[in-house]
Structure formats: structure tokens, C-alpha cells
N, C-alpha and C positions, 0 to 999 in steps of 0.2 A: 813393713817387714813381717814375715810370717811368725806368729806366736809359737813358742816352743811348747810342746806337750811335755808332761812329766816324763814320758818314756824317752823323748829326745834329750831332755836335760840329763837324765841318768846315762844315756848313751854317750853324751859329750864328756861327762865326767869319767866314764870308763875309758874313753879315748885318751884323755889326759894321763890317766894311770898307765895305759898301754904305752904311750909315748915315752914316759919316764923309764919304763922297764925295757924299752926297745933294745939297748945294747946287751942286756942280760938274757931276755926271754925270747925275743923274736927269733925264730929259726932254731930254737932248741927243741927239736922234735922228740917224741917219745919212741925213738927207734934208732938203729945204727945208721951210719952214713949210707948214701944211696947205693954205692957199689956193692955193699954186702947184704942188701935186702932184696926180696922178690920185687920184680918190676911192677909198680902200681899201674892198674888199668884205668882207674877213674879217680877224679877228685870230687869230694863230697863236702859241701859247706853245711855247718851246723850253727844255727843262729844263737841260741842261748849259750852254747859252749864257746862261741867266738873262735872257731877253729876250722881248718880245712884238713880232712883226713884223706890220705892217699891209700886207696883200697885196691887190693889184688882180688879181682873177681873170680879167677880160677882157684886160687888158694883159699878163698873165703876168709881173708884176714886183713887187718889194717897194717900197712907197711910203715906209715909215719903219720904224725899229727903236727900241723903247723899252726901256731897261734896267729890270729889276725885281730884286727880291731873289732869293736862291738857290732852286733847285729848284721853279719854278712848275709848277702842275699843272692845276687847274680854271679855267674862264673863264665869265663871265657879263657881260651888258651891260644897261644901263638901256634902257627901251623907246624913248627918244629918241636913243639911240646916242651920248650925250655922255660917258658914264662906263663904264669897264670895271673889273671886279673880278677879281682873281686869287688863287687859294689857293696856299699854300706849306706842304704837310703837315709837312715836316721842321722847319720853324721855328715852327709853330703860329700862322701869320699869314695875314691877308687884306690884299692891297694894293688901294688905290683909284687908278685911273689916269684922268686928265683927257685925253680923246682929242683935243680941240682943241689943248691945250697940249703934248700928247705927253709927259707926265711923271707920275710917281707923286706924288700929293698927300697920301696918308696910308697908314699901315699899322696894322692892328688885331690885337691878340692875341686868338686865338679857339681855345678848347678845347685838345685834344691834337694831333690830326692833321686839320685841316680839308681836305676833299678836293673833293667836289662842291659846286656853288654855283648859286644862282638869285636873280633880283631880282624883287621884287613889281612888278606893272604900274604902280603909282603911284611906284615908285622909292624908297619910304620904308624898305623892309625888305629884308634879305638872308636867305636860307635856306642853311645850310651843313651838309653831312653830315660828322660827325666819325668818321673811320675807327676810331680807337682807343677812343673813348668810347662807341661804339655809340649815337649820339644824333643827332638833328636839332636844330640850333640856329638860333634867329631872332635877328637883330641889327638895330639901328638903323643904316641905311645912312649917316647923316651922322656919327654919333659912334663906331660900332662897338660900342656897349654891347649886352650880351645882354638881350633882351626876352622870351625864352621858350626852352624846351628840352623835348624829349620823348625817352624811351628807345625805340629801335627795334631792329632786328635787328643781327647781328654784321657788322662791317666794311662799313658803308654807303658806297657809292661814288657812282655817278651819280644825279642827281635832276632832275626837271622839275616845273614848276608848270603848272596848268591856266590857260587864258586869263584867267579872272577872278582868279587868284591866291588862290583859296580852298582848293585842295587841292594837296598836294605828294606826288609819287610818288618813292620812294627804292628803289634796288636794294641790298638787303642781301646782299652777296656771300657771306659765310660762313654765312648762314641759308637760302640758296636760296629767297628770297622777295622780294616787293615790299611795302614798307610804304606805306600811304595815311594821310596826316596832314592833319587839318583845321587850317589855318594860324591861324585866328582865335584859338583857345584852345590851340593846340599839343597836340592830342589825336590819338593814332593810332586811326583808326576802322576799319581793316581791314588784313589781311595776305593776300597772294595767293601761294600756292606756285607756283614756276616751275622752270626747269631748274637745273643745277648751276653755281654761281658767276655769278649775274647781275651785270653790270657797267655797261653803258651802256643807256639807254632813250630813247625818243622818242615823243611824242604825235602822232597824226594831226591834220590841220588842223581837224577839227571837234571834237576832244577826245574822241571816242567810242571810240577804239582806242589802246592803249598797246603799243608794241613793245619787247621786252626781249631784249638779247643775252646769252645764257648761255655764258660762255667755256669752261667745262670739258665741258659736254655737247654743245657744237657746234650749238646750235639757237637758234631765235628763239621766244619766248613771245608770243602774241597775247592781250592782256587787254582784255576789254570793260569799260570804265569805267562809272560810274553809281552808283546807290544801293547796289548789291551787286556790286562789281567781282569778276571771275572770269576765269581763263584759259580761253579758248575753243578754242585750238589751240596746238600746238607743232610747229614745222617745222624739219627739218634744214637748216642754212644754210651750214656749212663748218667749217674747222678754226680754233678759237679766235676766234669772232666778238667783236670788241673795240669797234667803233663802230657806231652805227645812226643813220640819218636818214631822213626821209620827204619825198617831193617835195610841193610846195605843193598839187597837186591830189589828194593822198592816194592816188594809184594805185600808186606804186612805193615800196618800202622798200629803201634802200641799206645794205649791211652790209660793213664792212671785216674780213676774216678775217686775223688776225695770223699764224698759223702757215703758211698756204698763200700769203700775200701777195696774195690775190685779192679782187676785188669780187664780192659776191653781190647779186642783185637779185630781190626778192620781188614778185610781182604780188599786190597787196593784195586784189583781188577774188577771184581763183581760188586764192590761197594756194599758188602754185607758184613754184619758183625757176627763173630763166632758165638754160638749159644752158651758155651761154657766160659765162665768168667772167674778165674782163680782169685782167691782173696789175698790181696797184698798185705793188708794190715788194718790198723784202726783209722789212720789218717794219712794216706799216701799223698805225696806231692810230686816233685820232679821225677822224670823218667828219662833214660838215655840208653842208647845202644853202645856197647863196648867193643863188640866184634860180630862177625857173621853169626855166631852161635850164642852169644851172651848179651843180655840187657840187664838193667837194674833200675829199681825205683827206691825212693827213700820214704820211710814211714816216720812222720813228724812225731806222732804220739808214742811210738815204741822205741825211738832212737835206733833205728835199724836201716840197713841197706838190704833190700830183697833182690836176690839174683834170679833171673828168669832165662829159661831156654827159649831163644827166639823162634825156633821151629815148632815146638810143641806147646809152648806157654807154661810148661811145668816150672814150678818153683824149686830151685836147686839149693837154696840155702839162705841164711840170714847172717848179717855181719853187724855187730854192735858198733855204733859210732857215738860222737858227742851229742849232747842234748839238743833236740829240735832240729834234725837235719831237714833242709828245705830243698836243696837242689844238688845236681851232680852232672858231670860231663866226662866224656871219654878223653883220655890223654893220648895224643899221637904216639905211635910206637917208636918213632925216631927220637923222641925226647926222653925215653925211659932209661 
């Protein structure tokens, strides 16, 4: 059995306290009911605060805050925007959040250290990367029951599903590769070597190109998907690229560089990086696109969401959120 670290013990104690307070605290957001507030565009997870903020990118404010269990990390939403799923690696848990009610409705025990997460297009299944078990796990979204598992590379981190939900791409950080898994029978069908310590990845809008941020080698791998996926280019992108997102038109790839604190923008057509790199903050982590004109990144050190114009890369504003924001995702408009 894996020995518990002091952090894990404290996290499990926090979970027990959280569970006792569930009937009273979970879902009691610091905002009015959903119908009377601005529609949130993004969900932001803050690790030390143990909460998810629903953030309106246009209004530059927090619409609501939802308490969750300790040390939340990964985020995924159902295609209708009604349900949010949150991973808690230190607790071996996944939380299910009802976004209309703004509360946690269930927690599932999952593997050893569930980290990355994705939801199938029909909303029936979850895919979770298990950092410690070196595995990709499939779950029933309603019950949390494990329905499949496949061994992949070491320390799997970020993952994405293709539009059909048939293929999962997983960044195997300590194996310096991306695993490609056929979801139907949970079979790994390919591995693609990339740079050192791949962590975050994003698919282009047509699904034909996968972009992988390699933290230690400071570059971005461009993978051509299809029957025989392969790396077609590797572009120097900055110091410790930690998050990656693609604009809806597929023309620009936005990368948050953790060590330099700057935004790098790759022209997908020419594969060149814009010379101007706006400063996002002290320690930016996740980045995501909210709309054709807006993107946002989180700054772990400053407890902020930084809003970005996707066309000009201009910084449009900053929004204070809970302590140590790590990740964020766009919420589908149909679910607001």
C-alpha cells in the first residue's frame, strides 16, 4: 500500500470535515441563485481554497463560488454544461457538481491519484488519468463505477477526447510521450514521442492537430492525428509551458509559460511564435478559450484569472479568485 504523505493525511482529514459539513455548506455559494446572476463563462478551480469559482469573463467578475473537497485539480464539463467534474489527486476522488444548483451532488473513489479528466460527448462516461497508477480509467458518470482501464505511460497528466469521443490522448509526463487510447475497448493503439515532461494538451477545432506543452524542454509538440499519429514539428515556446489552448478558428495556439510568467502565441499556419509575449503574472498555470474573442489564464501566485483578447493578445482585465487557482475551463453556453 502506498504510504501517505503528510499532505495526503491532512487532505484526508479535510475531506472528513468537508463530508460532515456537506448538508450545510456544499452548494452554499457566495452569490444569488443562478437565474439572477450574470451567466458564467468559465469554471476556475482553486486548490488551497478548495473551491470552484464561476467567472464571467465579459463582466470581469465572479458570479458564484462552490465549495468542493480538498486540493481540487482537474476539471471537465458535460457537453450540455449542466454538470462539472473535479479531480482530487490527494484524496483519490472525483466530485460531481450540479452547476444549476451550485453544489456537489456526489464524490467517487477513483484509483490512486486521479488527475486529468474528460467527459464523453453523450455524458455517460468519464475518462480519468491516474498519475500514480500509470493508467487511464473509464467510469460510469452516474455511479462512478469503473468500467474500463488501460495501462499507459508514467505519470499521465492532461488528457483530451476527440469530438466523437472515440479516442483519448493522454500526456504521459514521465515517459515523454502521448498515449492514444481507443475508448470503446480501452486499448492503447499508439504512442507518440514528444519533448520532455509533456503536461497539457489541446486539439485543434477540426481534430487533425494536437498541441502538447512540454514543460522541461520548453517547447510545443505538434502532432498530426489520424490512423498513424506522429509528431510533425516541435517549436520552442518559452520557459516551462504549462497550459495550452487553441482559438476556435484554429489559427492561434495560446501557451502559458510558468517560469517566465508570459503568454506565447503560435501561428498554427506558419508555426512561428509571436515576438511580443505579454506578462500574465507571477506563476501562470492553466489557460483556456472562452469564446472566439476571449481567453483566460490563471495565476497561481496572485490568485487571479487573467482575461486575454484572442485576436490581439491584449490583457483585458484581472479577476480575483480563491487561493492558488490551478485550472479553468469554458462552460458550454447551453448550460448557463
